[in-house]
N, C-alpha and C positions, 0 to 999 in steps of 0.2 A: 333653646336649652336641650331639648330632646335630640335634635340633629347634632348638636355639639357633642353630646355624650356618645352618640353612635360613632361619629368620626374619631373621637378620642380613643375609643376602645378598638376600632377596626383598623386604624392606620398605624398601629404599632409596628416598628420595623422587625423586632425579634419575633419569630413565629411562636416561640414558647410563651411569650408574654401577651400575644395577641388573643383576643376573645374568639372562641369557637363560634360556628354558625348557630349552634343551639343557644349559646349564651347571648348572642346578639338578638336572636328572635324574642328573648324575654324582656328586652328593653321597652320602655314606654312608647317609643316611636312606632312600634309594631303592634300596639295594643288593639288597634282597630282592624287588624287583618290577620287574626289568628287562624291557623290551619284548621280545616274541618277534621272531625274525628276520622282517623284512618288515612288522611291525605298524605301524611309523611311516609306512610308505608306503601304508597302506590308502586314504587320500584324497590321492593325489599332487598333484592340481591345487590343493589348498588349503594345503598345507604348504610350498609352494615359496617360499623367502625372496626369490628373484630377482624375483617378481612381487608379493608381498603384504606385505612389510614394508620399512621404510625402512633405509637403510644405517646401520651402527653406528659408522662411523669419522668422524663429524662432531664438531666442537668444540662445547662447551657454549654459548659465547657466540652461536654461529650460531643456536641454537635460539631465543634471545630476539630477536636482531636481524633474522633472516631465516628465519622458519618455513617459508616457501614452498619454498626450496631445501633446507632441512633435512629436511622431512617428506614431500616428494614425490619419487617416482621420475622418471627421465628420461621414461618413457612418459607419466606424468601431466602433467609439465611441458609436453610437446609438445601433448597434448590441450588443456590450458588455454590455451596460446599460440595454437593454431589457433582455439579458440572466441573468443579475444580479438580476432580479426581477422587473425591471422597467415596468410600465404600462401606456401607453399613455392615455388610457381612464380615468384612475384614475387622471392623471395630468390635463386633460381637465375638469373633474368634479371639481377638486380643484379650478380651476380658473373660474368656473361658465360658461364654454363654452359648456357644455353638460347638458341638462335639460331633465327630464322625461316628457312624454306627453301621453295623452290618445291614445291608439293604433288606434282607429277609425279615429282620426284626421290626421293620417299619410297616410291614403288611398288617392290615387290620384283622382282628379275630371275627368281628361282626360288623356288617354294614346294613343299616336300616333303610327302608324306602324313603324316609324323611331326609336322608343325607347324613345322619349321625353315624360316627365311626367310633368303634371301641378297639383300641390297640391292645397288644399283648402286655404292655406295661406303660405306666404313665411317667413321662420324662419330666422331672421337676423344672427343667429349663423352660418348658412351655408354660409354666404357671406365672401368675402375676407377681411382680416384684416392685417394691417401693424404692429400691436402690437406684441412685442417679449415677450414671456413667458419663463423665464429661468427654466431649469431642473437641479436639483442638481446631480453632479457626485459622490456624497458620496458613492453610492452603488458600483460603479466600483472601486473606490479607495480602499475601504475596502476589496473587493474580490481579488484585484490584488496587494495589498501592498507588498506581499512577493516575487513577480516575479522579477527576475534579469533583469537589463537593456539589457543584451545581447540577451534576448528573442526577443526584438524589432528589432534587427539587425542580423538575422541569417546568418551564413556562409553556403552558399548553396552548396559548394563543399565538406563539411565535411561529413564523413560517418554516424555518429550518430547525430541525430538532436533532439532527445527526451530524457529527463531524465528517470530514471528507473520508477518513478511514472507515467510519461506520456506514457511510453512504455506499462505499465500494463493497462492503460486506453485505449490504442489503440486496445487491444484485446476484449474490451467490445462491445456489440451491438451498431449499428450506432445511434439509438435513444438516448442512454445514452451519447454517445460521443458528440452529437450535443447540449446537455444541459449543458455540463461542460465548464465553461467560461475559465478556465486556459488552457484546452486542445485546445479549439477553438482559443484562442489567439496565441498559438504556431503554429497552422496550418495556420491561416490567414496570419501571418507575413512571414512564410516560402513560401507559395504559392504566396504571393504578390511579394516577391523577385524573385521567379522563373519566374513568368509571365512577370515581367519587363525585364528579360534577354532573354525572348523567341524571336526567336526559338533556340538559342544556348542551352537552358536548356530543350529542349523537352523531352529527354530521362529521365531526373530527374522528370519532371512533370508526365510522365507516371508511373514511379516507385512509386512516392508518391501517385498518384491517386489510385493505387492498394490498398493502406491502407484505405483511405477515402478522400472525397472532402469536404472542408468547404463550407457550404451553401452560405455564403456571396459572395464567389468567384466562385461559381459553373458555372455561365454563361460564365466566361472567361476561366475557365478550359475546359469546353466543346468546346468552340470555338477553343482552342489550339489543343485539341484531334481530332477535325474535320478538322484541317488544314485550317481554314478560312483565306483567304488572298486576297489582291487586293483592289481596290477602291470600296468597297461594297456599299457605299452611292450613288455614281454616277450610278452604275449599277441598283440599286433598283429604284432610282428616275427617270431613263430614261424609265422605264416600265409604259405604260399608263394603270393605274389601273381603269380608269373610262370607258373604252370601254365596250360595251355590249357583254356578252357571252351567251345570250339566256337561254337555258335550264340549263346550268351550273350555271348561276346566281341564278336561282330559287332554284336549289338543295342546293347551298351554303346557301341561306337565310333560308332554312328549317333546315339545319344541325347546324348552328351556335347557335341558341337558345337552343340546346340540348347538347352542348359541355361543359362538366365540369362546369355546372352552379352553383355548390356549391361554386365556387371561385368567390369572390365579383368582382374582376376585369373582369373576363370573362363573368360575367352576366350583366355588365354595358354597356350602349350604347357605351362608348369609347372602351371597350374591343371588342364589336361586330364589330365596324367599323375597328379597327386595324386587327382583325382576317380576316375580309372580304377582306381587301386590300392585306394581305399577301397571302391568298389563290388564289385570282385572279392574283396576280403577278406571282405566281408559274405556274398557268395554261397557262398564256400568254407567259411566258419564256420557256415553254416546249411544243411547238406545236405538237410534235410527241406523247405526252402523253395526258391523259384526267383526269378529276376530278372524283374520286370515293369517296363514303362516307367512311370516315376513315382518309382522309387527314387532316380534321379539327382537329381530335384527335392528329395526329402527330405534328401539328403546335402548339397546346396548350401549351406544356411544354416550348417551346422556347419563346413564346409570354409572358408567365408569368415571365420567367427569364429576358427577355429583354423588359419589358413593356414600357420603355422609349427609345428604340432603335430598331425601326422596321427594318431598313436595316440589322442589325446584326441578328435579329430573323429570317429574311427571308434567309439570307446566311447560317445560321446554319441548317434550315429546308432543304434547297436545297442540301447541302452536306450529310445530314443524309439520305434523301430519296435515293440519288444516291448510297450510300454505303449499306444500310440495306434493302431497299425495291426496289431494282433495277428492273425496268420493271413491277412492280406490278400495275402500273397505265397506262398500255397499254389499248387501246380500247378493245382488246380481250386478257385478261390476264389468260385465262384458262390453257394454257400450262405452264405458269410460276408458277401458284399456284399449279398445279398438281405435277410438279417436286419438288417444295419446300416441299409439304406435304409427298411426296414419300420418300424423303431423311430424313425427320423428322421421319417417321415410321421406317426406317432402323436404325436410330440413337437410338431410343428407344429399338429396338430389340437388338442392340449391347450392350447396358448397362443394360437392364432388360428384358431378353427374356420371363420370366414367365409372367410379366405384359403385354408385347406386344402381346403374344400369346392369353392371356385371352381377351384382347380388340378385337383382330383380329377375334377370333372364334365367338364372339357374334355380330360382325358387327359394333362395335363402332369405326368408322373410323375418322381420324382427320378432314375430311370435315364437320363433325357434330359439332365440338367444337373449332377447332384450327384456322380457317380462321380469326376470329376477333382478335385472339392473334397476328398473324404475320402481317396481313395487317395494323394494327395500332401499332405494337410493344408493345402490352399489354396496351396501353393507353385507350382502350375502356373498359377494364375489371378491371383495378386497378385505385385507386385515384392517383392524381398527386404526392402526397408525396411519395408513394411507387414507382412510376415511376422514380422519381429523384434518388432513391437508386438503382433501377435496371439499369438505363442508366449510372450511374456513373461507373459501372463495364462493361456494354455492350459496351460502347464507347472505351474500351481498347482492345476489341477482334475484330476478323475479321467478315465478313458479315454473317458467319454461327453461330455466338455465340447465337443469339436469339433462335435457335433450342435447344441449351443446356439448356436455361432458361425454355423453354416449357417442355423438358424432365424432368427437376428438379421439376417442378410443379406436373407432373404426379407421379413421384416417391415419393413426399412428401405425396400424398394421396393414395399411392398404396394399402395399406391394406384395405382402404374403397372400392377402385375400384375392388380389387380381390374378395370382398364379395358381390359386386353388380351385378345385371343383367342389360340388355340393358336399360330398362325404367328408372331404378334408376340412371344410369350413365347420361342419358339425363337430368334428374332433377337436378343432382348434378352440372352439368356445365351450366345449364340455367342461373345460377348466380354464378360467380366465387367463389369457396370455399375459406374460410379464410385460408391463408397460411402464414407461417413465411418467410418474404422476405429475411431476413439475411440468413436463412437456404437454401432458394432457390438459392441464389447467391453462397454460399459456395459449394453446391452440383453441380451447373453448372460449377463452376471453376474446381472442382475436375474431372469432366467428360471431360471437355475441355482439361485439361492438360495431359490426357492419351489417347486421341483420335488422331490417325494419320490424318493429314489434308485432304488427298484425300478421306477419308470416307465420307466427307460432300461436295464433289465437285458438283457444279451445273453449267450447261451451261449458265444460265441466271444470274449468280451471278456477282457482281462487285469485281474485283481483282485489288489491287494496284500494281503499278510497283515495289515499294519497299516493304520491309518486313512489315507485319502487326504490329500494335502497341503492341499486346500481342500474339506472336506466341505460338502454343501449346508446352508444355514441357512434353515429354514422359519419365516416370520413367524407368530407366534401371540400374539394379544392384545397387540401392540406389542413383544413380546420376540423374541429369536432363539434357536431351538432347534437346536443342531448335533447331527447324528447321522450314522452311517455303518454300513455292513455290510462285514464282512471276507470274505476268500475262504472261510473256514471256514463262515460262515453261509450264503453263497450255494450252496456245495457241498452243504449239507444239504437245500436246498429246490429244487435244480435239476430234480429228477425231476418235480416237480409243475407245472413251467412248461410251457406249450403249445409244440409243435413247429411248424415250418412245414409245410403252409400255413395251419394254424389261426390262427397269429399274424397272418398276412397279412390274414385276414378280420376282425380285430378293428376295431370302430368307434372304440374309444378305447383309451388306454393302460391297463395293469393295475397295481394296487398290491397288494403282498403284505399279508396280514393282519397279519403281525408289524410291518410298516412302519406300517400304519394304527393298530395298537394303541399304538405308541410315540407317535404324534401325538395320539391321544385322551387318553392318560395325561398328556402334557405340557399339553395344553389344559385338562384338569381341574385340574391343579396350579396353573396360572395363575389360574383362577377361584377356587380355594380361598384363594389369597393375597390376594384382593380387588383384583387388578389388572383394568383394563378388559378385558372379554371381547369382543373383536372376532373372532367365531367364524371359525376357519380351516376346520375340517372340517365339511362339511354332508353328513350321511349320509342317503341317500334309499333307503328300503326299499320295493320295488315288489311285495311279496307281498300277498296278500289281507288284508283287515282282520282276519279270524278267525285266520289263521296269525300275523299280526303281533302280536296280543294274547297269543299263547301264549309268544312269546319274541322279543325285539328288543334292539338296542343302545340304551341310554338316550339321550334327546334326539334320536333319529333321526326323520325325517319319513316318514310312511306315505302313499304315493301309489300305489295299485294300478295295475298295468300296463294294466288295462282302462279306467282313467279318462282323460278328456280333460284336457289342461292348459289350453288356451285355448278359450273359447267363440267362437261365430261373430262376436260383436260385439267380440272382442279382449280380453275380460276373463278373469281367472283363474277357474277353475271351483270352487275351494275355498280355505279359509284355508291349507291345507297348500301348495297350489300358489302362493298369494300369498307365503308365506314363502320358498319356493324361488326364486321369480322375483327376490327382493331380492338374490340372490347372483349373478345372471346375468352381470353385467359387472364384478364386484369382483375385482381382481387378487389380493387376499389370501385369497380363498375357494377351497376345494377341495371339489368335489362328488363324492362317492363313491356309486356305485349298487350296491345289494345286491339280488340277485334269486333266484328259486327255481331257475332254470336259465340256461344260457348264452344260448340263443336269446332269451329274454325280456329279459335284461339288455342284450344287444346292441341290440335293438329300441328300448328306452327311451333308451339312450345316443345312438342316432342321432337320436331325436326332440329330445334336448337340444342336440346339436351343430347341428341344423338351425335351432334358435332362437338360435344363436350363444352358447351358454353357454360361459364360459371355465373351464378346468381341470376337466374331467369325466374321471373314472377309474372303472374297474370293480374292485370288490373281488374279487380273485382267489380262486376257490373258493366264492364266494357265501355264502349263509346257512349252509351246512353247515360251511364252514371257520370261520365266526364261532362256531358252536355248539361245535365241537371246541376252540376257543381259550377257551371259557368266557366269552364276551363278551355272551351273550344273557340277558335277564331278562324275566319275564312282567309283563303289565300288572296292577296291583293294583286 
């Protein structure tokens, strides 16, 4: 009987007559599995009906005759109206609510340090009014008259969610997609449905966010990607944001008036007060860390998105800082920043050795230009609109993804950098050069997907226990091999990884033997299945021929360290060298060098990078680590 009652109420065809989830939970069949106190508020941003589901008090006929007003919230209707060409200022002028005035009359008589302003006269137009001024929906109705009602109720489990026309639109630059009302309607309704079902739909949210994120729901999508949960309002409200922080208070007061003041909200007294409270809350909530200039820039995007919800803005900032700038705000963060910039250098060397060597030879090191990039995750050097695009993708990657964005910026201006000397490079980056953000994101994604994860390993990084949102995908034989390492795995091998300054002296990035073994096994499985073997891993063993014959990795190339690679007339000195040179410029190839000792391996890697070999890495631990892993076999 209980099951029959449940099916009867939940299987109603008409959505307006179907019982809601809350009503179904009250049925006797669920009496033995009531949610614990506070459990339903675990994901507060996603279960709020006020933002994420339509009103339930509409009449049925409206659903058929006018799905636009039936299925869209007031916030969505306003966004669609604005995209259709609606102009609030023009409407206010039409009703006589905005009048021109002599500019000098707008200057304040008194400006207080608190931000309060007293003008020469009070304009009654600025006062509150209970009068309602209607705005015609004709613009929206005209633009969306051809849209099918099914668009307003997407089936989130179906594979294809966009028509052919919308799929073509999805390939266009982000700026164009954000101005297309039909496309945004599709994306808004889809993400709204996905967010309402969060966290069950988290994988689908991530997958769809790889395409793009609708600006209207960006704040909720980011919260989902950052895994915001718990009673965030209670946590934020319990922090005493009025307590004095001494010198930190003074530094915050200096930084806030300089933080993205081109944004009206951030330049207003209200924006200043909200930003000050969020920054002080973070400092108080993290007694082991301190405030550094740049934290205000990190908080700005979240405050702009959550201008009416400080607790959610703070919770987003807190999780973001923990994941992407972990330990950057220590009292002494020199070791953290040095390690980060060192790994960044090896990443640039891995993907563009010609550019990396040019910058290295003239002494243009990342400390001269990249610290503001990574300390503020580019918020100090890009306007917020570009930051929104960058972070839409960055939040899908692991804690090392910002390095790929930095490398992509360098690669986009590589021709300019290769033609510049030191002083010209300093001038170029004194103000961030104009770069194509869409192209930066595409290049960063391309590099990220062909880079083994352990190449960007850092001791001070934050690693999730579970798989990252967007693990690297390494191209092997035309296929995509997804893999990842959890916090547990890295903790087990952290002791074997070199400390500074040994890491700083590395000519190339290092790859864990476990990482290498996974790639080799997958490459072998691809070959066994008869798929085209476009070899990804090229293993170069630089030990002597005699030692190589005793034990080596199958299919590896033996080029002793004593051998010359190129003759004086520019020709390869052996068939093995000829085979290796075939992979010099191939983006899908990874060259891993195995040597008898660290010095010899570093020397050989430097020789390869001087020849502008792409994707050169050192097998961490060398031949002894391969032997311990049981990967060596003798020549028959």
